[in-house]
C-alpha positions as CSV (number, residue, x, y, z in Angstrom):
1,X,51.8,-26.2,174.7
2,X,48.2,-26.6,176.1
3,X,48.4,-27.5,179.8
4,X,46.0,-30.1,181.4
5,X,43.6,-29.1,184.2
6,X,42.8,-30.4,187.6
7,X,44.9,-31.1,190.7
8,X,48.7,-31.4,190.4
9,X,48.4,-35.2,190.5
10,X,45.7,-35.2,187.8
11,X,47.7,-32.9,185.6
12,X,50.8,-35.0,186.0
13,X,48.9,-38.1,185.2
14,X,47.8,-36.6,181.9
15,X,51.5,-35.6,181.1
16,X,52.7,-39.0,182.2
17,X,50.1,-40.9,180.1
18,X,51.0,-38.9,177.0
19,X,54.7,-39.5,177.6
20,X,54.2,-43.2,178.2
21,X,52.4,-43.6,175.0
22,X,55.2,-41.8,173.1
23,X,57.9,-44.0,174.8
24,X,55.9,-47.2,174.2
25,X,55.7,-46.4,170.5
26,X,59.5,-46.2,170.6
27,X,59.8,-49.5,172.5
28,X,57.5,-51.3,170.1
29,X,59.3,-49.9,167.1
30,X,59.1,-52.2,164.1
31,X,62.7,-51.4,163.3
32,X,65.7,-52.1,165.6
33,X,66.6,-49.4,168.1
34,X,70.3,-48.7,168.9
35,X,71.0,-47.0,172.2
36,X,74.5,-45.6,172.6
37,X,75.9,-44.3,176.0
38,X,76.8,-40.7,175.2
39,X,77.7,-39.2,178.5
40,X,81.2,-37.7,178.8
41,X,82.8,-41.1,179.7
42,X,81.2,-42.7,176.7
43,X,82.3,-39.9,174.4
44,X,85.8,-40.0,175.7
45,X,85.9,-43.7,174.8
46,X,84.6,-43.0,171.2
47,X,80.8,-43.2,171.5
48,X,80.3,-40.5,168.8
49,X,82.6,-42.4,166.4
50,X,80.5,-45.6,167.2
51,X,77.3,-43.8,166.2
52,X,79.0,-42.7,163.0
53,X,80.1,-46.3,162.4
54,X,76.5,-47.5,162.9
55,X,75.1,-44.9,160.5
56,X,77.7,-45.8,157.8
57,X,77.0,-49.6,158.2
58,X,73.2,-49.2,158.2
59,X,73.4,-47.2,155.0
60,X,75.8,-49.6,153.4
61,X,73.7,-52.7,154.2
62,X,70.3,-51.1,153.6
63,X,69.2,-51.7,157.2
64,X,66.6,-49.4,158.7
65,X,67.1,-48.6,162.5
66,X,66.8,-45.8,165.0
67,X,69.9,-44.6,166.8
68,X,69.2,-43.0,170.2
69,X,71.6,-41.4,172.7
70,X,71.3,-42.4,176.3
71,X,73.3,-41.7,179.5
72,X,75.9,-43.6,181.4
73,X,75.4,-47.0,183.0
74,X,78.5,-46.7,185.2
75,X,80.5,-49.5,183.4
76,X,83.5,-47.3,182.6
77,X,85.7,-50.3,181.8
78,X,83.2,-51.4,179.1
79,X,82.7,-48.2,177.2
80,X,81.5,-47.5,174.6
81,X,78.3,-49.3,175.7
82,X,75.5,-50.1,173.2
83,X,72.0,-51.5,173.8
84,X,70.2,-53.0,170.9
85,X,66.4,-53.5,171.0
86,X,65.7,-55.9,168.1
87,X,62.1,-57.1,167.5
88,X,61.7,-60.6,169.0
89,X,64.8,-60.2,171.3
90,X,65.2,-58.8,174.8
91,X,67.2,-55.5,175.0
92,X,70.8,-56.7,174.7
93,X,73.8,-54.8,176.2
94,X,77.1,-54.8,174.4
95,X,80.5,-53.6,175.5
96,X,83.5,-51.9,173.9
97,X,81.7,-51.3,170.6
98,X,83.8,-49.1,168.3
99,X,83.0,-48.3,164.6
100,X,84.4,-51.7,163.5
101,X,82.2,-53.7,166.0
102,X,79.3,-51.5,165.0
103,X,79.6,-52.7,161.4
104,X,79.8,-56.3,162.6
105,X,76.6,-56.0,164.6
106,X,74.8,-54.5,161.7
107,X,75.9,-57.2,159.3
108,X,75.6,-60.1,161.6
109,X,72.6,-59.2,163.8
110,X,70.6,-56.2,162.7
111,X,70.4,-57.3,159.0
112,X,68.4,-60.4,159.7
113,X,68.6,-61.2,163.4
114,X,70.6,-64.4,162.9
115,X,73.7,-63.8,165.1
116,X,73.4,-61.7,168.3
117,X,77.3,-61.5,168.5
118,X,77.8,-63.1,171.9
119,X,81.5,-62.2,171.9
120,X,80.5,-58.5,172.6
121,X,77.5,-59.2,174.8
122,X,77.3,-58.4,178.5
123,X,73.8,-59.6,178.9
124,X,70.1,-58.9,178.5
125,X,68.4,-55.9,180.3
126,X,65.3,-58.0,180.8
127,X,64.9,-61.7,181.8
128,X,65.1,-64.2,178.8
129,X,65.9,-67.9,178.9
130,X,68.0,-67.7,175.8
131,X,70.3,-64.9,177.1
132,X,72.3,-64.3,180.3
133,X,70.8,-61.4,182.1
134,X,72.6,-58.5,183.8
135,X,71.7,-60.0,187.1
136,X,74.3,-62.7,186.3
137,X,77.0,-60.1,186.7
138,X,78.3,-59.0,190.1
139,X,77.9,-55.3,189.3
140,X,74.1,-55.8,189.0
141,X,73.7,-58.7,191.4
142,X,75.1,-56.7,194.4
143,X,74.1,-53.2,193.5
144,X,71.0,-51.4,194.8
145,X,70.2,-48.7,192.2
146,X,68.0,-46.0,193.6
147,X,69.6,-42.8,192.4
148,X,71.1,-44.3,189.3
149,X,68.0,-46.5,188.5
150,X,67.4,-44.9,185.1
151,X,70.9,-43.8,184.2
152,X,72.0,-45.2,180.9
153,X,68.4,-46.5,180.2
154,X,66.7,-43.3,179.1
155,X,67.4,-40.4,176.8
156,X,68.4,-37.5,179.2
157,X,67.4,-34.9,176.7
158,X,63.8,-36.3,176.3
159,X,61.5,-35.4,179.2
160,X,59.0,-38.0,178.0
161,X,61.4,-40.8,178.9
162,X,61.6,-39.5,182.5
163,X,57.9,-39.0,182.7
164,X,57.2,-42.4,181.4
165,X,59.4,-43.9,184.1
166,X,57.3,-42.2,186.8
167,X,59.2,-39.0,186.8
168,X,57.7,-35.9,188.6
169,X,55.1,-38.1,190.3
170,X,56.8,-37.2,193.6
171,X,56.6,-33.5,192.8
172,X,52.9,-33.8,192.0
173,X,52.2,-35.5,195.3
174,X,54.4,-33.0,197.2
175,X,52.5,-30.1,195.6
176,X,49.2,-31.6,196.7
177,X,50.3,-32.3,200.3
178,X,52.4,-29.2,200.8
179,X,56.0,-28.3,201.5
180,X,55.7,-29.0,205.2
181,X,54.7,-32.6,204.5
182,X,57.7,-33.0,202.1
183,X,60.0,-31.6,204.8
184,X,58.7,-34.0,207.4
185,X,59.1,-37.0,205.1
186,X,62.7,-36.1,204.4
187,X,63.4,-35.6,208.1
188,X,61.8,-38.9,209.0
189,X,63.9,-40.6,206.3
190,X,67.1,-39.2,207.9
191,X,68.5,-38.4,204.5
192,X,72.1,-37.3,205.2
193,X,74.0,-35.0,202.9
194,X,75.8,-37.0,200.2
195,X,78.3,-34.3,199.5
196,X,80.5,-35.6,202.3
197,X,79.5,-33.9,205.6
198,X,76.6,-36.3,206.2
199,X,74.4,-33.6,207.9
200,X,70.7,-34.5,207.9
201,X,69.1,-32.6,205.0
202,X,65.7,-32.3,206.7
203,X,67.2,-30.5,209.7
204,X,69.0,-28.1,207.4
205,X,65.8,-27.4,205.5
206,X,63.9,-26.8,208.7
207,X,66.3,-24.1,209.8
208,X,65.9,-22.2,206.5
209,X,62.1,-22.6,206.6
210,X,62.0,-21.1,210.0
211,X,63.6,-17.8,208.9
212,X,61.0,-15.3,207.8
213,X,62.8,-14.1,204.6
214,X,62.9,-14.9,200.9
215,X,64.7,-18.2,200.6
216,X,67.1,-19.6,198.0
217,X,68.2,-23.2,197.2
218,X,71.3,-24.2,195.4
219,X,72.3,-27.5,193.9
220,X,76.1,-28.0,194.3
221,X,77.4,-29.7,191.2
222,X,81.0,-28.4,191.6
223,X,82.5,-31.9,192.2
224,X,86.2,-30.9,192.6
225,X,87.6,-34.2,193.7
226,X,90.0,-35.8,191.3
227,X,88.7,-39.1,190.0
228,X,85.1,-38.3,191.2
229,X,82.4,-38.1,188.5
230,X,79.2,-39.2,190.2
231,X,77.5,-35.8,190.0
232,X,78.5,-35.2,186.4
233,X,77.0,-38.6,185.5
234,X,73.7,-37.9,187.2
235,X,73.5,-34.4,185.6
236,X,74.3,-35.8,182.2
237,X,72.3,-39.1,182.4
238,X,69.1,-38.2,184.3
239,X,68.9,-34.4,184.7
240,X,65.2,-34.3,185.4
241,X,65.6,-36.5,188.6
242,X,68.1,-33.9,190.0
243,X,65.7,-31.1,188.9
244,X,62.7,-32.8,190.5
245,X,64.6,-33.2,193.8
246,X,65.6,-29.5,193.6
247,X,62.0,-28.4,193.1
248,X,60.8,-30.6,196.0
249,X,63.5,-29.1,198.3
250,X,62.5,-25.6,197.2
251,X,58.8,-26.5,198.0
252,X,59.9,-27.8,201.4
253,X,61.6,-24.6,202.5
254,X,59.4,-22.2,200.6
255,X,62.0,-21.0,198.2
256,X,61.0,-19.1,195.0
257,X,64.5,-19.1,193.5
258,X,66.9,-22.0,192.8
259,X,70.3,-22.3,191.1
260,X,72.5,-25.1,189.8
261,X,76.2,-24.4,190.5
262,X,78.0,-26.7,187.9
263,X,81.7,-26.5,187.2
264,X,82.5,-25.0,183.8
265,X,84.7,-28.1,183.1
266,X,81.3,-30.0,182.7
267,X,80.1,-28.4,179.5
268,X,77.9,-31.4,178.5
269,X,76.3,-31.4,182.0
270,X,75.5,-27.7,181.7
271,X,74.0,-28.1,178.2
272,X,71.8,-31.0,179.2
273,X,70.6,-29.4,182.4
274,X,69.7,-26.1,180.6
275,X,67.6,-28.2,178.1
276,X,66.0,-30.0,181.0
277,X,65.0,-26.8,182.7
278,X,63.5,-25.5,179.4
279,X,61.6,-28.7,178.9
280,X,60.2,-28.7,182.4
281,X,59.1,-25.1,182.1
282,X,57.3,-25.9,178.9
283,X,55.3,-28.7,180.7
284,X,54.5,-26.3,183.6
285,X,56.8,-28.3,185.9
286,X,58.7,-25.1,186.5
287,X,58.0,-21.4,186.5
288,X,54.7,-19.9,187.7
289,X,51.9,-21.8,189.3
290,X,53.6,-25.2,188.9
291,X,50.9,-27.8,187.9
292,X,48.2,-25.4,189.1
293,X,49.4,-25.6,192.7
294,X,50.1,-21.9,193.2
295,X,53.8,-22.7,193.8
296,X,56.3,-20.7,191.7
297,X,60.0,-21.4,191.2
298,X,62.5,-20.0,188.8
299,X,65.7,-22.1,188.2
300,X,69.0,-21.0,186.6
301,X,72.4,-22.4,185.9
302,X,75.7,-20.9,187.1
303,X,79.0,-22.2,185.7
304,X,81.6,-22.3,188.5
305,X,85.3,-21.7,187.9
306,X,86.4,-25.1,189.1
307,X,88.1,-24.4,192.5
308,X,88.1,-27.4,194.8
309,X,87.4,-25.1,197.8
310,X,84.1,-24.1,196.2
311,X,82.7,-27.4,197.3
312,X,82.5,-25.7,200.7
313,X,79.1,-23.9,201.2
314,X,80.3,-20.4,202.0
315,X,83.1,-20.4,199.4
316,X,80.5,-21.5,196.8
317,X,78.2,-18.6,197.8
318,X,81.2,-16.2,197.5
319,X,81.8,-17.5,194.0
320,X,78.2,-17.1,193.1
321,X,78.3,-13.5,194.4
322,X,81.1,-12.7,191.9
323,X,84.0,-12.8,194.5
324,X,86.9,-15.2,194.9
325,X,85.8,-18.5,196.3
326,X,86.9,-18.3,199.9
327,X,85.1,-19.6,203.0
328,X,83.9,-17.4,205.8
329,X,83.4,-18.1,209.5
330,X,80.2,-19.7,210.7
331,X,77.8,-18.9,212.3
332,X,75.7,-17.5,210.7
333,X,75.2,-20.6,208.7
334,X,74.0,-20.3,205.1
335,X,70.7,-21.7,206.1
336,X,70.2,-18.5,208.1
337,X,72.2,-16.0,206.0
338,X,73.6,-17.1,202.7
339,X,73.4,-15.7,199.2
340,X,72.6,-12.0,199.3
341,X,72.1,-12.4,203.0
342,X,69.1,-14.6,202.5
343,X,68.4,-18.1,204.0
344,X,70.2,-20.4,201.6
345,X,70.1,-24.2,201.3
346,X,73.0,-25.9,199.5
347,X,72.6,-29.6,198.7
348,X,74.7,-32.0,196.6
349,X,73.5,-33.5,193.4
350,X,73.3,-36.9,194.9
351,X,71.3,-35.7,197.9
352,X,68.7,-34.0,195.8
353,X,68.5,-36.9,193.4
354,X,67.5,-39.1,196.3
355,X,64.6,-37.0,197.4
356,X,62.1,-38.0,194.6
357,X,62.5,-41.7,195.6
358,X,61.8,-40.9,199.2
359,X,58.7,-39.0,198.4
360,X,57.4,-41.7,196.0
361,X,58.1,-44.6,198.3
362,X,57.9,-43.1,201.8
363,X,60.5,-42.7,204.6
364,X,59.9,-46.2,205.9
365,X,61.0,-47.7,202.6
366,X,64.1,-45.6,202.7
367,X,65.0,-47.0,206.2
368,X,64.8,-50.5,204.8
369,X,68.0,-49.7,202.8
370,X,71.3,-49.2,204.5
371,X,71.9,-48.8,208.2
372,X,70.0,-47.3,211.1
373,X,72.1,-44.1,211.2
374,X,73.0,-44.0,207.5
375,X,69.9,-45.2,205.6
376,X,69.8,-45.3,201.8
377,X,72.5,-46.0,199.2
378,X,75.9,-44.6,198.4
379,X,77.4,-44.0,195.0
380,X,81.1,-44.4,194.5
381,X,83.4,-43.7,191.6
382,X,85.8,-46.6,191.8
383,X,89.2,-46.0,190.1
384,X,92.7,-47.2,190.3
385,X,94.1,-50.7,190.1
386,X,90.8,-52.5,190.0
387,X,89.4,-55.0,187.5
388,X,86.1,-53.2,186.8
389,X,86.3,-49.5,187.5
390,X,83.3,-47.2,187.2
391,X,80.3,-46.0,189.2
392,X,78.7,-48.3,191.8
393,X,75.6,-47.7,193.9
394,X,75.4,-49.9,197.0
395,X,73.4,-49.9,200.2
396,X,75.0,-48.1,203.1
397,X,76.6,-50.7,205.4
398,X,78.3,-53.0,202.9
399,X,81.9,-53.6,203.6
400,X,84.9,-52.3,201.6
401,X,85.9,-55.9,200.9
402,X,82.5,-56.6,199.3
403,X,82.7,-53.5,197.2
404,X,86.3,-54.0,196.0
405,X,86.4,-57.8,195.6
406,X,82.8,-58.9,194.8
407,X,81.4,-56.0,192.9
408,X,84.5,-54.5,191.2
409,X,86.3,-57.8,190.6
410,X,89.3,-57.2,192.9
411,X,92.8,-55.9,191.9
412,X,93.7,-56.4,188.3
413,X,96.7,-58.2,186.8
414,X,96.9,-60.6,189.7
415,X,98.5,-58.1,192.0
416,X,97.8,-57.9,195.8
417,X,95.7,-55.2,197.3
418,X,97.6,-52.8,199.5
419,X,95.2,-50.0,200.4
420,X,91.9,-48.3,199.7
421,X,91.7,-44.5,199.7
422,X,88.2,-43.3,200.3
423,X,86.7,-39.9,200.5
424,X,88.5,-38.0,197.8
425,X,91.9,-36.2,198.2
426,X,91.2,-35.5,201.8
427,X,90.2,-39.1,202.6
428,X,92.0,-41.7,204.6
429,X,94.2,-44.5,203.2
430,X,93.0,-47.8,204.8
431,X,95.0,-51.0,204.8
432,X,93.8,-54.5,203.8
433,X,93.3,-55.3,207.5
434,X,90.4,-52.8,207.6
435,X,88.6,-54.0,204.5
436,X,85.8,-55.3,206.7
437,X,84.9,-51.7,207.6
438,X,81.3,-50.9,206.8
439,X,80.7,-48.1,204.4
440,X,78.7,-45.5,206.2
441,X,79.4,-42.0,207.7
442,X,80.1,-43.1,211.2
443,X,82.1,-46.3,210.6
444,X,84.5,-44.7,208.2
445,X,85.1,-41.8,210.6
446,X,86.1,-44.2,213.4
447,X,89.0,-45.5,211.3
448,X,90.3,-42.1,210.2
449,X,88.6,-42.0,206.8
450,X,85.4,-40.4,205.6
451,X,82.6,-40.9,203.1
452,X,83.4,-37.7,201.3
453,X,81.7,-37.2,197.9
454,X,82.3,-40.9,197.0
455,X,85.7,-41.2,195.4
456,X,87.4,-44.6,196.0
457,X,90.9,-45.3,194.8
458,X,92.2,-48.9,194.8
459,X,96.0,-49.3,195.3
460,X,98.0,-52.5,194.6
461,X,101.3,-53.7,196.0
462,X,103.3,-51.5,193.7
463,X,101.9,-48.3,195.3
464,X,104.2,-46.3,197.6
465,X,102.0,-44.9,200.4
466,X,104.5,-42.1,201.2
467,X,104.2,-40.9,197.6
468,X,100.4,-41.2,197.8
469,X,100.4,-39.0,200.8
470,X,102.7,-36.5,199.0
471,X,100.5,-36.5,195.9
472,X,97.2,-35.8,197.7
473,X,98.8,-33.2,200.0
474,X,100.2,-31.5,196.9
475,X,96.7,-31.3,195.5
476,X,95.1,-29.9,198.6
477,X,97.9,-27.4,199.1
478,X,97.4,-26.2,195.5
479,X,93.7,-25.9,196.0
480,X,93.9,-24.1,199.3
481,X,92.4,-20.6,199.0
482,X,95.1,-19.3,201.3
483,X,92.8,-17.5,203.7
484,X,93.8,-19.6,206.8
485,X,97.5,-19.5,207.8
486,X,97.5,-23.0,209.1
487,X,96.1,-24.4,205.9
488,X,98.1,-22.2,203.6
489,X,101.5,-22.7,205.3
490,X,100.8,-26.0,207.1
491,X,100.0,-27.9,203.9
492,X,103.0,-26.5,202.2
493,X,105.3,-27.8,205.0
494,X,103.6,-31.2,204.9
495,X,104.2,-31.4,201.2
496,X,107.8,-30.4,201.4
497,X,108.6,-32.9,204.2
498,X,106.9,-35.7,202.3
499,X,108.8,-34.7,199.1
500,X,112.1,-34.9,201.0
501,X,111.3,-38.3,202.3
502,X,110.4,-39.6,198.8
503,X,113.7,-38.5,197.4
504,X,115.7,-40.0,200.2
505,X,116.5,-36.9,202.2
506,X,114.1,-37.4,205.0
507,X,115.0,-37.4,208.7
508,X,113.4,-39.6,211.4
509,X,112.4,-36.6,213.5
510,X,110.3,-35.3,210.6
511,X,107.7,-38.0,211.3
512,X,106.8,-36.2,214.5
513,X,106.8,-32.9,212.6
514,X,104.2,-34.4,210.2
515,X,101.9,-35.4,213.0
516,X,102.3,-32.1,214.8
517,X,101.7,-30.0,211.7
518,X,98.7,-32.1,210.7
519,X,97.1,-31.6,214.1
520,X,97.6,-27.9,213.9
521,X,96.2,-27.7,210.4
522,X,93.1,-29.5,211.5
523,X,92.5,-27.3,214.5
524,X,93.4,-24.0,212.8
525,X,91.6,-24.3,209.5
526,X,88.3,-22.6,208.9
527,X,86.7,-25.0,206.4
528,X,86.7,-28.7,205.7
529,X,89.4,-28.4,203.0
530,X,92.0,-27.6,205.7
531,X,90.4,-29.7,208.4
532,X,90.6,-32.9,206.3
533,X,93.7,-32.2,204.2
534,X,96.0,-34.1,206.6
535,X,94.0,-37.3,206.5
536,X,96.2,-39.0,203.9
537,X,99.3,-38.1,205.9
538,X,97.9,-39.3,209.3
539,X,96.4,-42.5,208.0
540,X,99.5,-43.5,206.1
541,X,101.6,-42.7,209.1
542,X,99.3,-44.8,211.2
543,X,98.9,-47.8,209.0
544,X,102.1,-47.8,206.8
545,X,104.7,-46.4,209.1
546,X,107.2,-49.1,208.1
547,X,107.3,-47.5,204.6
548,X,108.2,-44.2,206.0
549,X,111.0,-45.8,208.0
550,X,112.3,-47.7,205.0
551,X,112.5,-44.4,203.0
552,X,114.3,-42.6,205.9
553,X,116.5,-45.2,207.5
554,X,117.3,-47.5,204.5
555,X,116.9,-44.9,201.7
556,X,114.7,-47.6,200.1
557,X,111.2,-47.5,198.6
558,X,109.5,-50.9,199.3
559,X,107.1,-50.4,196.4
560,X,110.0,-49.3,194.1
561,X,107.9,-46.3,193.0
562,X,109.9,-43.3,194.2
563,X,112.3,-42.4,191.3
564,X,115.3,-41.2,193.4
565,X,115.3,-44.4,195.4
566,X,114.7,-46.8,192.5
567,X,116.6,-48.1,189.5
568,X,115.8,-50.2,186.5
569,X,117.9,-52.9,184.9
570,X,117.3,-55.7,182.3
571,X,117.7,-59.3,183.4
572,X,119.9,-60.8,180.6
573,X,118.7,-64.3,181.2
574,X,115.0,-63.2,180.6
575,X,115.7,-60.8,177.8
576,X,114.9,-61.9,174.3
577,X,117.7,-61.8,171.8
578,X,116.9,-59.3,169.1
579,X,113.7,-57.8,170.7
580,X,113.8,-54.0,170.5
581,X,110.5,-53.2,172.3
582,X,112.2,-51.4,175.2
583,X,114.6,-49.5,172.9
584,X,111.8,-48.0,170.9
585,X,110.0,-46.6,174.0
586,X,113.0,-45.1,175.8
587,X,112.8,-41.3,175.7
588,X,116.5,-40.7,176.5
589,X,118.1,-43.6,174.5
590,X,119.4,-45.1,177.7
591,X,118.9,-48.7,176.5
592,X,121.6,-50.2,174.3
593,X,122.4,-53.6,172.7
594,X,125.0,-55.6,174.6
595,X,127.8,-57.7,173.2
596,X,125.5,-60.8,173.2
597,X,122.8,-58.8,171.4
598,X,120.6,-58.5,174.4
599,X,119.6,-55.2,176.0
600,X,120.9,-53.2,179.0
601,X,120.2,-49.8,180.6
602,X,122.8,-47.0,180.9
603,X,122.1,-45.8,184.4
604,X,123.5,-42.3,183.8
605,X,121.0,-41.7,181.0
606,X,118.0,-43.4,182.6
607,X,115.4,-40.9,183.9
608,X,113.4,-43.8,185.6
609,X,110.2,-43.2,183.7
610,X,109.4,-46.9,183.7
611,X,108.2,-47.0,180.1
612,X,110.4,-50.0,179.5
613,X,108.5,-52.0,182.1
614,X,105.3,-51.7,180.1
615,X,107.0,-52.1,176.7
616,X,108.7,-55.4,177.5
617,X,106.5,-58.3,176.2
618,X,104.8,-60.2,179.0
619,X,106.3,-63.5,177.9
620,X,109.8,-62.1,178.7
621,X,109.1,-59.7,181.6
622,X,112.8,-58.9,181.6
623,X,112.8,-55.4,183.1
624,X,113.5,-55.3,186.8
625,X,113.0,-52.6,189.4
626,X,115.2,-52.4,192.5
627,X,115.4,-50.2,195.5
628,X,117.8,-48.8,196.5
629,X,119.7,-48.5,193.2
630,X,122.8,-50.1,194.8
631,X,121.0,-53.5,194.4
632,X,121.5,-53.6,190.6
633,X,123.6,-56.8,190.0
634,X,126.8,-56.6,188.0
635,X,126.0,-58.6,184.9
636,X,129.2,-57.7,183.2
637,X,127.4,-56.2,180.2
638,X,129.3,-54.5,177.4
639,X,127.9,-52.6,174.4
640,X,127.8,-54.3,171.0
641,X,130.4,-51.9,169.6
642,X,132.8,-52.3,172.5
643,X,135.1,-54.6,170.5
644,X,134.6,-57.5,172.8
645,X,134.8,-60.6,170.6
646,X,134.2,-61.0,166.9
647,X,130.7,-60.7,165.3
648,X,130.7,-64.5,164.8
649,X,131.4,-65.1,168.5
650,X,128.6,-62.6,169.4
């Protein structure tokens, strides 16, 4: 490909103009354009089947249209998402479009434009008096999209889409003004690491730049937190933004080599990033003499083995070096001596994705978003018992209540909110009384939680906090590399004590043991995995101690969640005569028909899986949970074949 000449800004302007013309031709297409969200979340919900449905319906109805694959908008509850650009209409966003709905859209809308199918419509991407816009929806009204601005709106595998949206403009400006200027801008912006630690990126870069050796920069895309998928979404939906941030960071520290460390469980992210690197190299945005500036950078992709501990810098470097992912003592810090003994900067995907916006708009603009000590935005993957789960980008400083209730629609099914767990498996569990806590690095730390990588789990009234602590402790214990005695053995003891409490065998003195062991694990662990692993234990003990006491003293689970302390029975007054929904779902055939043709549960056969609760039709809601099991009322039930009464009497 023939490269333009001139300064980096002039060369980028030529590339951007050509890309803009190409994208504009697509936008002004005389035929409808169908955009389908095809990131991993969309594919899991059936996006590829949706595309096949559109293709089949278009052919059957003789309709000409272009189908384009885009990334993820973050509306996980509404996947598969489809945007239709029909001549004469604003771009319209539709939710939960399967192959059947695709056929309806083709026949009702795309064939002649008569019926936009309002029943599937979320809103218009652009203002239009005839359609509700996305700004009418809380997720868009309250969000501030900086990092995710183009996610779900562009084709991640077409570099022209990113260039047309202003992509690589920050890189061109940085190449003209120099790496030191880029460094000073990031320092002035006080961009804090979005991987969880919150250490100022500019200060870290400055340390590496001051070391007179060949320097290396690594993008950490390992993302080992269960339920977290922000990095994956960015890599899959806007890879060039992450790549541009990586190049700018390399320019700032004077690195000639860069790597993406992406977990192998993200095959689509790896594939898309490798294509992005190749496309950038073809446009002279990577490789030798980038945009004629004299700056050279080679970028590669390394597939990590998926160990949670490799989110820690030194463990990641160990993995990159071909060794088992285990942390090492610091100092020296990686910024001084990292990969191959060279000064190495490791930044999270979200951190690097923020850099282009800072360079384009300036550090003062960045400080206008968020708080004084935590400027900018934060991205959360909101999961659990919430109405609208998915990815949310909000300014730092908004409250947890605003995020949970206003943006994500509150707790689903009319249940009451009990707790919010923030910061991944090592984050703290905060009660409803702390929902006014602001979301930023310092405020969360004060209440025993942390920002972490951005995982947010919403728990309702049916959640047992002791079981939650056991679950997350079990995860961190299994992910411990085993190097530190306190982490290896301490987390094991925490897990075993919590397990004994959830099965009704706990002792009151073990509450002190939990606190003492947690303190020791924090003090004696080398890396952040061990230092933060006790957070779920300590916060649940602090805010939900009454649940621990109920398990130990009363052998009762208040949330009726712990199997050994819970039993199920069927309320005969609510049970529908002749309904077999619960019978069909029971894996142990514990449910039988009573003498009055209603249903009951054989407690000796019941394994307390709870499937009958979900199978029972809502209009009956006849399955009850009690804790302790002794609370099951005696309803005098007898099996149908017990001989009690004649069939006519029954």
